[in-house]
C-alpha positions in Angstrom: -1.3 44.2 45.5 2.2 44.5 43.5 0.2 46.9 41.1 -0.9 49.1 44.1 2.9 49.2 45.4 3.6 50.4 42.0 1.3 53.0 41.2 2.2 54.3 44.3 6.0 54.1 43.6 5.0 55.9 40.6 3.4 58.9 42.0 6.3 59.8 44.5 8.0 59.7 41.3 5.3 61.9 40.0 5.4 64.0 42.7 9.4 64.2 42.9 9.5 65.0 39.2 7.4 68.3 40.0 9.3 69.7 42.9 12.1 69.2 40.9 15.0 71.6 41.7 13.0 73.2 44.4 13.8 69.7 46.9 14.4 70.3 50.6 16.9 67.6 51.1 15.4 67.1 55.0 11.6 66.8 53.6 12.2 65.0 50.6 14.0 62.0 53.0 11.4 61.9 55.4 9.0 62.5 51.9 10.7 59.2 50.1 11.4 57.2 53.9 8.0 57.7 54.7 6.6 56.6 51.2 9.2 53.6 50.9 8.4 52.3 54.3 4.7 52.4 53.7 5.0 50.2 50.7 6.6 47.5 52.2 4.5 47.5 55.5 1.6 46.9 52.7 3.5 44.1 51.1 4.6 42.5 54.6 0.6 42.6 55.5 -0.4 41.3 51.8 1.9 39.0 51.8 1.0 37.4 55.7 -2.6 36.8 54.2 -1.7 35.7 51.2 0.3 33.1 53.1 -2.6 32.4 55.9 -4.8 31.7 52.9 -2.8 29.3 51.3 -2.3 27.4 54.2 -6.4 27.6 55.0 -6.8 26.5 51.6 -4.9 23.3 51.5 -7.4 22.0 54.5 -5.2 22.3 57.2 -6.6 22.5 60.4 -3.7 22.6 62.3 -3.9 26.5 61.7 -7.2 27.6 63.4 -6.5 25.2 65.8 -2.8 25.9 67.2 -3.6 29.9 67.0 -1.1 30.8 65.1 -4.7 32.3 62.6 -5.7 33.9 65.3 -2.0 35.8 65.4 -1.8 36.0 61.9 -4.8 38.3 61.8 -3.4 40.5 64.4 -0.5 41.0 63.1 -1.6 41.7 59.7 -4.2 44.1 61.5 -1.3 45.6 63.5 0.7 46.4 60.4 -1.9 47.8 58.3 -3.9 49.7 61.0 -1.2 50.8 63.2 2.3 50.9 61.5 1.7 51.5 57.5 -1.5 54.4 58.6 1.6 56.4 60.6 3.5 55.9 57.9 1.2 57.5 55.5 0.7 59.9 58.0 4.1 60.9 57.8 4.2 60.6 54.0 1.1 63.3 54.0 2.7 65.9 56.3 6.1 65.9 54.4 4.2 66.0 51.4 2.2 68.8 52.3 5.1 70.5 53.5 7.3 70.2 50.6 3.7 71.7 48.7 3.9 74.6 50.7 7.3 75.4 50.2 7.3 74.8 46.1 4.0 75.6 45.7 3.4 72.5 43.7 -0.5 71.7 44.5 -2.8 74.7 46.1 -2.4 75.6 49.3 -6.1 74.4 50.0 -4.6 70.7 49.2 -1.8 71.1 51.6 -3.5 72.2 54.6 -6.0 69.4 53.8 -2.8 67.0 53.8 -2.0 68.0 57.1 -5.4 68.3 58.9 -6.1 64.4 57.1 -2.7 63.4 58.0 -3.7 64.6 62.1 -6.5 62.4 61.5 -4.5 59.5 60.6 -2.2 59.5 63.1 -4.8 60.2 66.0 -7.2 58.1 65.1 -6.5 55.0 63.7 -7.6 52.0 64.9 -10.6 53.5 66.3 -12.9 54.2 63.3 -12.6 51.7 61.4 -13.0 53.8 57.7 -10.0 56.1 58.3 -7.6 53.8 56.2 -9.4 55.2 53.4 -8.4 58.6 54.0 -5.0 58.2 53.0 -5.9 56.6 48.9 -8.9 58.8 49.1 -5.8 62.2 49.3 -3.3 60.4 47.3 -6.1 60.5 44.1 -7.4 64.0 44.7 -3.2 64.8 44.4 -3.4 62.1 41.3 -6.2 64.3 39.7 -4.8 67.6 40.4 -1.4 66.5 38.7 -3.4 64.7 35.8 -5.6 67.4 34.8 -2.7 70.1 35.6 -0.6 68.1 32.6 -3.4 68.2 30.1 -2.3 69.9 27.2 -4.6 72.7 26.2 -6.0 73.4 22.4 -3.8 75.9 21.5 -0.7 74.5 22.9 -1.4 71.0 21.3 -1.5 72.9 17.8 1.5 75.0 18.2 
């Protein structure tokens, strides 16, 4: 999980680098804040899950009998499926807004970001696979950035 967080931080840095001087302070603040909150919540949920697994692995039956296991699972689910996904939706909206203002991504990617963010914000918890929308959208943007930064043969020869 730490490597996924590092990769997401790298993604945020690459997007901010592409925007450069065109950055709007308001949306940049929402973009950075929601991205950092998302990572923090994912790390908290992962740490809680790791703690539960460590205690269960030690053979402690008290965890299950006391109800702490059920509480821990519910807390992890709430953090990941409600709060982290809401921050992911806010991140997508701010990224899409910045993209429309600066044209760092194609218009259709920004519109897709808005649509998927609304799906995330309104349907998390009701459809099991909805949290996959965010990493797939980040992958789409990442592939676009990587393909735009590939030097051409004539550029490499020069």
